[in-house]
C-alpha positions as CSV (number, residue, x, y, z in Angstrom):
1,M,-53.8,162.6,-165.1
2,G,-57.0,160.8,-164.2
3,F,-58.0,163.7,-162.0
4,W,-57.8,166.4,-164.6
5,W,-59.6,165.0,-167.6
6,R,-63.1,165.3,-166.1
7,P,-62.9,169.0,-165.0
8,L,-61.0,170.0,-168.1
9,S,-63.6,168.3,-170.4
10,V,-66.5,170.1,-168.5
11,L,-64.6,173.4,-168.8
12,A,-64.1,172.8,-172.5
13,G,-67.8,172.1,-173.0
14,V,-68.8,175.3,-171.2
15,L,-66.5,177.4,-173.2
16,L,-67.8,175.8,-176.4
17,V,-71.4,176.6,-175.5
18,A,-70.3,180.2,-174.6
19,L,-68.6,180.6,-178.0
20,M,-71.7,179.3,-179.7
21,L,-73.9,181.8,-177.7
22,W,-71.4,184.6,-178.6
23,A,-71.7,183.8,-182.2
24,G,-75.5,183.5,-182.2
25,S,-76.8,185.9,-179.5
26,G,-73.9,188.2,-178.8
27,A,-71.3,188.8,-176.1
28,V,-73.8,189.7,-173.4
29,T,-75.6,186.4,-173.6
30,A,-72.4,184.4,-173.6
31,L,-71.1,186.4,-170.5
32,T,-74.4,185.9,-168.7
33,F,-74.2,182.2,-169.4
34,L,-70.6,182.0,-168.0
35,V,-71.6,184.0,-164.9
36,G,-74.5,181.7,-164.2
37,I,-72.3,178.6,-164.6
38,Q,-69.7,180.1,-162.3
39,A,-72.4,180.9,-159.7
40,A,-73.8,177.3,-159.9
41,V,-70.3,175.9,-159.5
42,M,-69.6,178.1,-156.4
43,L,-72.9,177.2,-154.8
44,R,-72.3,173.5,-155.4
45,R,-68.8,173.8,-154.0
46,L,-70.1,175.6,-150.9
47,W,-72.8,173.0,-150.4
48,Q,-70.2,170.1,-150.7
49,E,-67.8,171.9,-148.4
50,Y,-70.6,172.3,-145.8
51,R,-71.4,168.5,-146.1
52,L,-67.8,167.7,-145.8
53,S,-67.4,169.9,-142.7
54,R,-70.4,168.3,-141.0
55,W,-69.0,164.9,-141.7
56,L,-65.5,165.6,-140.4
57,E,-66.9,167.1,-137.2
58,S,-68.8,163.9,-136.4
59,P,-67.4,161.1,-138.6
60,D,-68.9,158.4,-136.4
61,E,-72.4,159.9,-136.2
62,V,-73.0,161.5,-139.7
63,T,-73.4,159.3,-142.7
64,P,-70.6,159.9,-145.3
65,P,-72.0,162.3,-148.0
66,E,-72.6,161.0,-151.5
67,A,-71.8,163.0,-154.6
68,M,-71.0,162.7,-158.3
69,G,-67.8,163.7,-160.1
70,T,-64.7,165.0,-158.4
71,W,-66.5,165.5,-155.0
72,G,-67.6,161.9,-155.1
73,D,-64.0,160.8,-155.5
74,I,-62.9,163.0,-152.6
75,F,-65.7,161.7,-150.3
76,Y,-64.9,158.1,-151.3
77,R,-61.2,158.5,-150.6
78,L,-61.8,160.3,-147.3
79,E,-64.2,157.6,-146.2
80,K,-61.7,154.9,-147.2
81,L,-59.0,156.7,-145.1
82,Q,-61.4,157.0,-142.2
83,R,-62.1,153.3,-142.3
84,R,-58.4,152.6,-142.3
85,Q,-57.8,154.9,-139.4
86,R,-60.7,153.3,-137.5
87,D,-59.3,149.9,-138.0
88,S,-55.8,151.1,-136.9
89,R,-57.3,152.8,-133.8
90,S,-59.2,149.6,-133.0
91,E,-56.0,147.5,-133.3
92,L,-54.1,150.0,-131.1
93,T,-56.9,150.0,-128.5
94,N,-56.9,146.2,-128.4
95,A,-53.1,146.2,-128.1
96,L,-53.2,148.7,-125.3
97,E,-55.9,146.7,-123.5
98,Q,-53.9,143.6,-123.8
99,F,-50.8,145.4,-122.5
100,E,-52.8,146.7,-119.6
101,H,-54.2,143.3,-118.8
102,A,-50.8,141.7,-119.1
103,A,-49.2,144.4,-116.9
104,Q,-51.9,144.0,-114.3
105,A,-51.3,140.2,-114.3
106,V,-47.5,140.5,-113.9
107,P,-46.6,139.5,-110.4
108,D,-43.9,142.3,-110.2
109,G,-44.8,145.8,-109.2
110,M,-44.6,148.2,-112.2
111,V,-44.7,152.0,-111.9
112,I,-44.4,154.4,-114.9
113,L,-42.7,157.7,-113.9
114,N,-42.5,160.9,-116.1
115,G,-39.5,163.2,-116.3
116,N,-40.4,164.8,-113.0
117,D,-40.7,161.4,-111.2
118,Q,-44.5,161.7,-111.1
119,I,-46.6,158.6,-111.3
120,D,-48.3,158.2,-114.7
121,W,-49.5,154.6,-114.1
122,C,-48.9,151.6,-111.8
123,N,-50.2,148.0,-111.8
124,P,-52.0,146.3,-108.9
125,A,-48.9,144.5,-107.7
126,S,-47.4,147.9,-106.8
127,R,-50.1,148.3,-104.2
128,K,-49.0,144.9,-102.6
129,Y,-45.3,145.8,-102.5
130,M,-45.2,149.6,-102.2
131,G,-48.7,150.7,-101.2
132,L,-49.3,152.6,-104.4
133,D,-52.8,153.1,-106.0
134,C,-53.1,154.0,-109.7
135,E,-56.3,156.1,-109.3
136,R,-55.3,157.8,-106.1
137,D,-51.6,158.4,-106.7
138,R,-51.7,159.3,-110.4
139,G,-49.7,162.5,-110.8
140,Q,-48.1,162.3,-107.3
141,F,-44.3,162.6,-106.9
142,I,-43.1,159.1,-105.9
143,R,-40.4,160.6,-103.6
144,Y,-43.2,161.9,-101.5
145,L,-44.9,158.5,-101.2
146,L,-41.7,156.4,-100.7
147,R,-39.5,158.4,-98.4
148,Q,-36.8,155.8,-97.4
149,A,-33.4,157.4,-97.7
150,H,-31.9,154.5,-99.6
151,F,-34.7,154.6,-102.2
152,L,-34.3,158.4,-102.7
153,E,-30.6,158.0,-103.3
154,F,-31.3,155.2,-105.7
155,L,-33.9,157.3,-107.6
156,D,-31.6,160.4,-107.8
157,A,-28.6,158.3,-109.0
158,A,-30.6,157.1,-112.0
159,D,-28.1,154.3,-112.4
160,Y,-30.1,151.9,-114.7
161,S,-27.5,149.1,-114.3
162,R,-27.9,149.0,-110.5
163,R,-30.5,147.2,-108.4
164,L,-31.7,148.2,-105.0
165,V,-32.5,145.4,-102.5
166,C,-34.7,146.6,-99.7
167,K,-37.6,145.7,-97.4
168,S,-41.1,146.4,-98.5
169,P,-42.5,149.5,-96.8
170,L,-45.8,147.6,-96.1
171,N,-44.3,144.3,-94.9
172,R,-40.9,144.0,-93.5
173,E,-40.9,140.3,-94.1
174,I,-40.9,140.9,-97.9
175,T,-37.6,141.6,-99.6
176,L,-37.8,143.6,-102.8
177,S,-35.4,144.1,-105.7
178,L,-36.0,147.5,-107.4
179,Q,-34.8,148.5,-110.8
180,L,-35.2,151.6,-113.0
181,V,-35.7,151.1,-116.8
182,P,-35.6,154.1,-119.1
183,F,-38.1,154.2,-122.0
184,G,-39.8,156.8,-124.2
185,E,-39.0,160.5,-123.8
186,A,-37.7,161.1,-120.3
187,K,-39.9,158.3,-118.8
188,K,-38.8,155.6,-116.4
189,L,-40.3,152.2,-115.5
190,L,-39.8,151.2,-111.8
191,V,-39.9,147.5,-111.4
192,A,-40.3,145.9,-107.9
193,R,-39.7,142.1,-107.7
194,D,-40.3,139.9,-104.6
195,I,-37.0,138.1,-103.9
196,T,-37.9,136.9,-100.4
197,E,-37.8,133.3,-101.4
198,L,-34.5,133.8,-103.3
199,E,-33.0,135.4,-100.2
200,R,-34.2,132.6,-98.0
201,V,-32.7,130.0,-100.4
202,D,-29.4,131.9,-100.5
203,A,-29.4,132.0,-96.7
204,V,-30.1,128.3,-96.5
205,R,-27.3,127.7,-99.0
206,R,-24.8,129.7,-96.9
207,D,-25.9,127.9,-93.7
208,F,-25.6,124.6,-95.5
209,I,-22.1,125.3,-96.7
210,A,-21.1,126.5,-93.3
211,N,-22.5,123.4,-91.6
212,V,-20.9,121.0,-94.1
213,S,-17.5,122.8,-93.5
214,H,-18.0,122.6,-89.8
215,E,-18.9,118.9,-89.9
216,L,-15.9,118.0,-92.0
217,R,-13.4,120.1,-90.1
218,T,-13.4,118.0,-87.0
219,P,-12.7,114.6,-88.6
220,L,-10.2,116.1,-91.0
221,T,-8.4,117.7,-88.1
222,V,-8.3,114.4,-86.2
223,V,-7.0,112.5,-89.3
224,G,-4.5,115.2,-90.2
225,G,-3.2,115.3,-86.6
226,F,-2.6,111.6,-86.4
227,V,-1.0,111.5,-89.9
228,E,1.4,114.3,-88.8
229,T,2.1,112.4,-85.6
230,L,2.8,109.2,-87.5
231,A,5.0,111.0,-90.0
232,D,7.1,112.7,-87.3
233,A,7.5,109.8,-85.0
234,T,10.4,107.4,-85.7
235,T,9.0,104.7,-83.6
236,L,5.7,104.2,-81.8
237,P,4.4,101.5,-79.5
238,A,2.2,99.0,-81.4
239,A,-0.7,99.8,-79.1
240,D,-0.6,103.5,-79.8
241,T,-0.3,102.8,-83.5
242,R,-3.4,100.6,-83.5
243,R,-5.3,103.2,-81.5
244,Y,-4.3,106.0,-83.9
245,F,-5.3,104.0,-86.9
246,A,-8.6,103.0,-85.2
247,L,-9.4,106.7,-84.6
248,M,-8.5,107.7,-88.1
249,L,-10.6,104.9,-89.5
250,D,-13.5,106.0,-87.3
251,N,-13.3,109.6,-88.5
252,T,-12.8,108.5,-92.1
253,R,-16.0,106.5,-91.9
254,R,-17.8,109.5,-90.3
255,M,-16.8,111.6,-93.3
256,Q,-17.9,108.8,-95.7
257,H,-21.3,108.6,-94.0
258,L,-21.7,112.4,-94.2
259,L,-20.9,112.4,-98.0
260,D,-23.3,109.5,-98.5
261,D,-26.1,111.3,-96.8
262,L,-25.3,114.5,-98.8
263,L,-25.5,112.6,-102.1
264,T,-28.7,111.0,-101.0
265,L,-30.3,114.4,-100.2
266,S,-29.0,115.7,-103.5
267,R,-30.5,112.8,-105.4
268,L,-33.9,113.2,-103.6
269,E,-34.0,116.9,-104.4
270,S,-33.1,116.5,-108.1
271,A,-35.8,117.3,-110.5
272,D,-34.6,114.4,-112.8
273,H,-35.0,111.8,-110.0
274,S,-38.4,110.4,-110.7
275,L,-40.3,108.3,-108.1
276,K,-40.4,104.6,-108.7
277,D,-43.8,102.8,-108.5
278,E,-42.9,99.5,-106.9
279,S,-44.7,97.1,-104.5
280,V,-42.9,97.4,-101.1
281,N,-43.6,94.4,-98.8
282,V,-43.5,96.3,-95.5
283,P,-43.9,93.2,-93.2
284,E,-40.8,91.7,-94.8
285,L,-39.0,95.1,-94.7
286,A,-39.9,95.4,-91.0
287,Q,-38.3,92.0,-90.2
288,A,-35.1,93.0,-92.1
289,L,-35.0,96.3,-90.2
290,A,-35.4,94.5,-86.9
291,A,-32.5,92.2,-87.7
292,E,-30.5,95.3,-88.7
293,A,-31.3,96.9,-85.3
294,E,-30.1,93.8,-83.6
295,S,-26.8,94.0,-85.6
296,L,-26.4,97.7,-84.8
297,S,-27.1,97.1,-81.2
298,G,-23.9,95.0,-81.1
299,G,-24.2,92.0,-78.9
300,G,-27.7,92.5,-77.5
301,R,-27.2,95.9,-75.8
302,H,-30.9,96.6,-76.5
303,R,-34.0,94.5,-76.5
304,V,-35.6,94.8,-80.0
305,H,-39.3,94.0,-80.5
306,L,-41.2,93.6,-83.8
307,E,-45.0,94.0,-83.9
308,V,-46.7,93.5,-87.4
309,A,-50.4,94.0,-87.2
310,S,-51.2,94.3,-90.9
311,D,-50.1,92.6,-94.1
312,A,-50.6,95.8,-96.1
313,K,-47.9,96.7,-98.7
314,L,-46.9,100.1,-100.0
315,R,-46.7,101.5,-103.5
316,G,-43.5,103.5,-104.0
317,S,-39.7,103.3,-104.1
318,L,-38.3,100.4,-102.1
319,Q,-34.8,101.9,-101.9
320,E,-36.1,105.3,-100.6
321,I,-38.6,103.8,-98.1
322,R,-36.0,101.4,-96.8
323,S,-33.5,104.3,-96.4
324,A,-36.1,106.5,-94.5
325,L,-37.3,103.7,-92.2
326,G,-33.7,102.5,-91.7
327,N,-32.8,106.0,-90.5
328,L,-35.5,105.9,-87.9
329,V,-34.3,102.5,-86.7
330,S,-30.6,103.5,-86.6
331,N,-31.5,106.7,-84.7
332,A,-33.4,104.7,-82.1
333,V,-30.4,102.3,-81.6
334,R,-28.0,105.3,-81.5
335,Y,-29.8,107.3,-78.9
336,T,-31.1,104.5,-76.6
337,P,-28.9,103.6,-73.6
338,D,-27.8,100.0,-73.1
339,G,-30.5,97.8,-71.7
340,G,-33.3,99.9,-73.3
341,D,-36.2,98.7,-75.5
342,I,-36.7,99.4,-79.2
343,T,-40.0,98.5,-80.8
344,L,-40.7,98.4,-84.5
345,S,-44.4,98.3,-85.5
346,W,-46.5,98.3,-88.7
347,Q,-50.2,98.7,-88.5
348,M,-53.3,100.3,-90.0
349,K,-54.8,103.4,-88.3
350,D,-57.6,105.6,-89.6
351,N,-57.1,104.0,-93.1
352,E,-53.4,105.0,-93.1
353,G,-50.4,102.8,-92.8
354,V,-48.2,103.6,-89.8
355,F,-44.6,102.4,-89.4
356,A,-43.5,103.4,-85.9
357,V,-40.2,103.1,-84.1
358,T,-40.5,103.5,-80.3
359,D,-37.5,103.6,-77.9
360,T,-36.9,104.1,-74.2
361,G,-34.1,106.6,-74.8
362,E,-33.5,110.1,-73.3
363,G,-36.3,111.7,-75.3
364,V,-36.5,115.2,-76.9
365,A,-37.9,118.4,-75.3
366,A,-41.0,119.8,-77.0
367,E,-39.2,123.0,-78.3
368,H,-36.8,120.9,-80.3
369,I,-39.3,118.7,-82.1
370,P,-40.3,121.1,-84.9
371,R,-36.7,121.5,-85.9
372,L,-35.5,117.9,-85.8
373,T,-35.9,117.5,-89.6
374,E,-33.7,120.5,-90.4
375,R,-30.3,119.7,-91.8
376,F,-27.5,119.4,-89.3
377,Y,-29.9,120.3,-86.4
378,R,-28.9,118.5,-83.2
379,V,-30.3,118.7,-79.7
380,D,-26.9,117.7,-78.3
381,R,-24.1,118.1,-80.7
382,S,-21.4,116.4,-78.7
383,R,-23.6,113.3,-78.1
384,S,-24.5,113.2,-81.8
385,R,-20.8,113.1,-82.8
386,E,-20.0,110.5,-80.3
387,T,-22.7,108.2,-81.7
388,G,-21.7,108.9,-85.3
389,G,-24.7,110.9,-86.4
390,T,-24.3,113.2,-89.5
391,G,-27.3,115.4,-88.7
392,L,-29.0,114.6,-92.0
393,G,-30.9,111.4,-91.2
394,L,-34.3,113.0,-90.4
395,A,-33.9,115.5,-93.3
396,I,-33.6,112.4,-95.6
397,V,-36.6,110.9,-93.9
398,K,-38.7,114.0,-94.4
399,H,-37.8,114.2,-98.1
400,V,-38.6,110.6,-98.8
401,L,-41.9,110.7,-97.0
402,T,-42.9,114.0,-98.7
403,R,-42.1,112.4,-102.1
404,H,-44.5,109.6,-101.2
405,G,-47.2,111.9,-99.9
406,A,-46.6,110.7,-96.3
407,R,-45.7,112.5,-93.1
408,L,-43.5,112.1,-90.1
409,T,-45.0,112.3,-86.6
410,I,-43.0,112.6,-83.4
411,Q,-44.0,112.0,-79.8
412,S,-41.3,112.3,-77.2
413,T,-41.1,112.7,-73.4
414,P,-37.7,113.6,-71.9
415,G,-36.4,110.8,-69.8
416,K,-38.9,108.3,-71.0
417,G,-38.4,107.8,-74.8
418,S,-39.7,108.7,-78.2
419,T,-41.9,107.4,-81.0
420,F,-41.1,108.3,-84.6
421,A,-43.8,107.3,-87.0
422,A,-44.0,107.4,-90.8
423,V,-47.6,107.7,-91.7
424,F,-48.5,106.7,-95.3
425,P,-51.8,107.8,-96.9
426,K,-54.4,105.4,-98.1
427,S,-53.5,106.0,-101.7
428,R,-50.1,104.4,-101.1
429,L,-51.5,101.2,-99.5
430,I,-52.1,98.0,-101.5
431,E,-53.3,94.5,-100.6
432,A,-54.4,95.6,-97.1
433,S,-56.4,93.2,-95.0
434,P,-57.7,93.5,-91.4
435,S,-55.6,91.8,-88.7
436,A,-56.8,90.4,-85.4
437,T,-54.0,91.9,-83.5
438,V,-54.1,95.6,-82.8
439,I,-50.9,97.4,-81.7
440,P,-51.3,100.2,-79.2
441,F,-50.3,103.6,-80.7
442,P,-49.8,106.9,-79.0
443,A,-53.0,109.0,-79.1
444,Q,-51.3,112.3,-79.2
445,V,-48.6,113.0,-81.8
446,Q,-47.0,116.1,-83.2
447,A,-46.7,116.4,-87.0
448,V,-43.4,117.6,-88.3
449,G,-42.6,118.9,-91.8
């Protein structure tokens, strides 16, 4: 109703004037007046339409026209609508830019395909994994760029619940997981995710389970065999019975040691297992480990030496450091023949604390050294089982030292012996003071882990 009152009131005023002219000057004068008014209205309307047309052609360049009356209301409402559309367009542009920036930052490769499997858009990660370039390959058929048979079958199947695991066409060492996601009208999003690390972890898990099963099978077989023998035999000589029980006890302890080491590794790798910040008196710990080596040696089978050239202490977990250094000592006792020498030393070298265990055992060939800290890796499997090793000792050492920012170095010469050294950084040392005694240390070492 608000729109009509103004034009109707103007029309009523014009008709009133025309009637007054008709009555005073005759019909010709009244008609001439009406024709003039109509011509003025038409010219004004044409002029306003022209101004409106110019504005609509270039709304961002031409100033919105100003007018009175109805045309003023029309221009005002159109200008208001234009401002609203401009704000909406700005918001959409910002949203699109944010999406594009986010898509470019996503580590997964993303490719938008139209209904004909042509590339509409792709992010930078797709170049890394699939060799695609957004500017160069826009509009290209993806099946012409990625020609692997298994990929073409995956693309043609259009099974959106299925994932394709394949090697990257650019780098065979990268394993990709491809998935198609439908969206919009006949469009598809191809997502390529790098699962190389997941594949490696899965392979490690499978190997770990296989190794644990293998390590437990032998002692379980021995114990089970003797139990069956004892169950079936009515009478056995006392000497045989004692020997059977001794072997079962030995294999039971071996399984117990294996489980203890597995639990230790699990605890070290747990995200909830925080590192303690204690003061570790290494000189006292070295004396305790030397006494432990004498005990493990069993009646003086080895000559154990202790050389402490520094009173420096360490900041860290006493339990973990003792476990790691104790593994180095027990390995030295285990793999050193009777009559050999085992030397434990603690000294400062290049502002670092070095706890070294040197033996005169059989030594390790150079090709084995980088793999010694792998779980269940053994240079000589049969000898490791004879000596009671679980194959996890050096893996535990590596984890403990890594948690303390330290490293393990190994120097070994086949037939002459080995030196395993835990090297702690300066940041872990406390209360260090110079000593007059300097312990000789191998000049050339090989870092492991």
